[in-house]
C-alpha positions as CSV (number, residue, x, y, z in Angstrom):
1,M,-36.3,2.1,5.7
2,D,-33.5,1.9,8.2
3,A,-32.8,5.5,9.2
4,A,-29.4,4.8,10.8
5,L,-28.2,3.1,7.5
6,L,-29.5,6.1,5.4
7,L,-27.9,8.6,7.8
8,A,-24.6,6.7,7.6
9,A,-24.7,6.7,3.8
10,F,-25.3,10.4,3.7
11,H,-22.4,11.0,6.2
12,K,-20.1,8.9,4.1
13,I,-21.0,10.9,0.9
14,A,-20.6,14.2,2.7
15,N,-17.1,13.3,3.9
16,R,-16.1,12.2,0.4
17,I,-17.4,15.5,-1.1
18,A,-15.6,17.6,1.6
19,S,-12.4,15.7,1.0
20,G,-12.7,16.1,-2.7
21,L,-13.2,19.9,-2.3
22,I,-10.1,20.2,-0.1
23,L,-8.0,18.3,-2.6
24,A,-9.3,20.4,-5.5
25,A,-8.4,23.5,-3.5
26,L,-4.9,22.2,-3.0
27,I,-4.5,21.5,-6.7
28,I,-5.8,24.9,-7.7
29,G,-3.6,26.6,-5.2
30,A,-0.6,24.7,-6.4
31,S,-1.4,25.6,-10.0
32,L,-1.5,29.3,-9.1
33,L,1.8,29.0,-7.2
34,M,3.4,27.5,-10.3
35,Q,3.7,31.0,-11.8
36,V,5.7,32.3,-8.8
37,K,9.5,32.3,-9.4
38,T,11.5,31.1,-6.4
39,E,15.0,29.8,-5.8
40,F,13.6,26.7,-4.1
41,T,12.6,24.3,-6.8
42,I,11.6,20.6,-7.1
43,F,12.0,19.0,-10.6
44,G,12.5,22.5,-12.0
45,Y,9.2,23.8,-10.7
46,P,8.6,26.1,-7.6
47,G,9.1,24.0,-4.5
48,L,6.0,25.1,-2.5
49,A,3.7,24.5,-5.4
50,M,5.2,21.0,-6.0
51,L,4.8,20.2,-2.3
52,F,1.1,21.2,-2.4
53,F,0.6,19.2,-5.6
54,M,2.3,16.1,-4.1
55,A,0.2,16.5,-1.0
56,A,-3.0,16.7,-3.1
57,A,-1.9,13.6,-5.1
58,A,-1.1,11.6,-2.0
59,G,-4.5,12.7,-0.5
60,G,-6.2,11.7,-3.7
61,F,-4.6,8.2,-3.7
62,Y,-5.5,7.8,0.0
63,L,-9.1,8.8,-0.6
64,V,-9.5,6.4,-3.5
65,I,-7.9,3.5,-1.6
66,N,-9.9,4.3,1.5
67,I,-13.1,4.3,-0.5
68,F,-12.4,1.0,-2.1
69,L,-11.4,-0.7,1.2
70,H,-14.3,0.7,3.2
71,D,-16.9,0.0,0.5
72,H,-15.6,-3.6,0.2
73,R,-15.7,-4.0,4.0
74,D,-19.2,-2.6,4.2
75,E,-20.4,-5.0,1.4
76,K,-19.1,-7.9,3.4
77,K,-20.8,-6.7,6.6
78,G,-24.1,-6.3,4.7
79,K,-24.0,-9.9,3.4
80,S,-23.3,-11.4,6.8
């Protein structure tokens, strides 16, 4: 077994899990803030909650695209 390859795979998995937990926390925080009545609104919802939700959505899209691009690039490296 190649220890460096195994360690890199575990590092990649740990980073993805950590990113997922942070995004989940943003979504839960945004959902809790949805109940707070404020004057600042976006699309009729509390503004701060919508900003957090949009940040979580953007982060999720970035994470998925990053996973696809890096995995595809790593597959090409492994075949060469």
